[in-house]
N, C-alpha and C positions, 0 to 999 in steps of 0.2 A: 837583411830581411829574408824570410823563408821563401823558398820557391813555390810553396804550396799556396794555391788560391784560397783566400778566406771563405769559409762556408757561410752562406746566408742562413739565418734561422728559418726553419721549415714553417711554412704558412700553416696556420691552423685550419683544419677542415671543419667547416660548420655543417652539422647535420641538416636534414631536411626540416623545413619549418613545420611546427605543429599544425594540426588542422585548424585550431582556433586562430593561430597567428596568420594563417594563410587567408582567412576571411576578414575582409575589411569591415569596420563598423557600419559603413553604408550598406554593404551586402547583407549583414546581419539584419538591419532594419527592414530591408526589402524582403528578405525571406519571412520575417515575422508578419509582414503585411500580406504576403502572397499565400503562405502555407499555414495550415492549422497545426498547432503543436501536438505532439503525441501525448495523450493523457498520462501515460506512465512515465515517460522520460522527460518531456518538455515542460510539463506543469510543475512549478516549484512546490516543495513540501511545505514551505512557509518559514519565515524567519523566527517565529515563536515556538517552533516544534521543540519538545513534545507537548507543551502546554496547549497549543492550538495548532492544528494541522489542516492542510488542504485535503479535500475529499473529492474524488471523482465518483459520481453516482451512476451506477449501472441499472439498478432496479428500484422501483417505487412500489408501495403496498398494493396498488391497483393492477400491477402487471400479472397477467396469467401466463406469460412466457418468460423463461429465464434468459436474460441477456448477460453477456460478459464481453469484456474487451478482447478484441482480436489483437494479439501482441505484435503481429507483423505490421498491420496497417494502421492501428490506432482507432479503428472504428468499432462500434458495438456490433456484435453479431448474435444471432439466435443460437443459444446453447441447446435449449430444448424447450418445447411446450411443457408446462406443468401438467403432469398426468393425473395428479390427485388434487385434493382440496387445499393443500398447503399454500399459504400466501405469506410472503415476508412481511412482518409487522412493522418494519421501519424502512427508512431509506437505507440502501445497501450498496456498497461500492468498495473502493480501496484507497489507500494513501499513496499518492504519487512518489516516485523515487524511493520505494521500499521493495524489499524482496525477502521472502521467508526462506532462508537458506541454512547454512551450517550453524550460525550463532543462535538463531531462533530454535532450531532443532535441539541444540545442546541445552538451552534453557528449559525447554519442555521436558527433556529426558531427566534433567536434574530435579525439576519440581515434582514430576510424577513418580520418579524412581524406576522408570522403564527405560533401560538403555537401548540405544540403537534408533531412537526417534530422529527423523530428519525433517527439514523444512519441506513444505509442499511445492516450492519452486515458483510460487505466484507472488504478486504484490500483496501487501498486508491488508486483509479484509477489515471493514469497519461498518458498524451499524449506527445510524444517526437518528436520535430522537428529536422530534419536532412536532409542534401543534399544527403546522401548516401542511396543506395538501399540495403535492407536486404532481403535475400531470404526466411527467415523463422523466426518464433519466438522461444521461449524456450531458450532465451539467457539473460544474465545479462549485464548491462551497467551502466555508471554513467551519470547523467543528472543534469542540473541546473534549478530549478523551476523559472519561470518568472511571473506566474499568474495562473488564473484558471477560471473555469465555475462553478457557483453554480447551480447545477441541482437538482430538486426535482422530484422524481419518486414515484407517488402515496403515498405521505406523508412521504417519506424517503429521507434523505440527501444522494446524490450520486455525490459528487464533482468530477470534472475532473481537476486535476492539469495540467497546460501547462508548458512544460519544453523544454530546448534545449540540444542536445547531447553535453556533455563536450568535448571541443576541435574541434567541428565541424567548418569547414572552412567558411561556409555561415551563420550559425546561432549561433555559439558558443560564439560570443562576446555580444549577447543580454543579458540584465540583468533585463528588465522589460517588461510587456505586451505592454506598450505604444510604444515600438520599433517594435512590430510585425504589419505588414500591416493588416488593417481591413479585407481585403479579406480572409486572412488565418483564422482569428478568426471566420468570418462568415461561412467559410467552415466547421469548427469544430462544430459550433452551429447548422448548418443545418443537419449535420450527426446525432448528438445526438437527435435532435428534431424529426427526421423522421425515424431512423433506425429500430424502432419497429412498424411503422405504415404502413398499406397497402394503396393501391391507393384509397380506398373508405372510409378511416378514416375521420370522420368529426371533431374530436377534438384530439389534441395531447395527448399522454399518459404521457409525461413528460413536465416539465417547467424549463427553464433556467432564473433565476431571475436576476443574476448579472454576469458580466465579471469583475473579480477582479485582483488586482496587486500582485506584489511579496510579499509584507508584509502580505497581507491576506493569500496568498498561504502558507507562512511560518507558520502562525497561524494554518491553517488547518492541516498541516503536524505535528506540535507539538501536537495538540489535538488528532490526529489519533495515534500518538506514545503513548500518555498517555492512550488512550482507549485500545491499544494493551497490555500495561503493566498491566492494571487493569483486562483484560480478561484472561491473561496467566501469573499470577505472579510467579508460580512455574517454568515455562519455562524460564522466564526472569532471575530468580536467577540461574538456571542451566547454561544458556549460559554465564552469567557473570563470573562464576567460571571456565569455560572451559579454558584450556591453549591455548596460542597463537600458 
């Protein structure tokens, strides 16, 4: 026998548990009951995306103040009072768990032929058509995208998805932008082309280069979803491991 002592196999070092693994299912349930989810990160986009997506509504047509989500707290905050007569003609908000980043900017640059366009760094905006009157925002709903507006705001892609409220009696059966009267599309175009401009403005601050169909809207949504996953990989992994 050799005089050398036999070496024991080195024990494997296990890394620290993931954040999701460190939280028990009971703790998850307790947090869900005690704390409101963040509309951008905690509300799911929906299992049927991009055909049907969740929407967090920030503004309704009767609002004379522009509200937007405070990204840090998850609450609506006052962005600015509307200085002029512009009123958003539809429900307006964003699609949870999306982000307009590199992939969306690349698509806008390719479609417009203008190199150097980047995403605006916000969740993907969406306008929802419905016959119903909503008294306030800060709500979640399901909507079916039918098209969109390709808007460029000072070199940044700022797409506006156009959708119909799922189950709406007047608009719910529409499946593509071609079913939408031109007057409705023009009303949306006019709002976004003028809502930042005063009466003495000589040149528009934004440009709408295309009105696109459902297939293009789906591509924009998928890219925004991929941009979100790339920006928040650890959050995506955490939510994927959360119990139902």
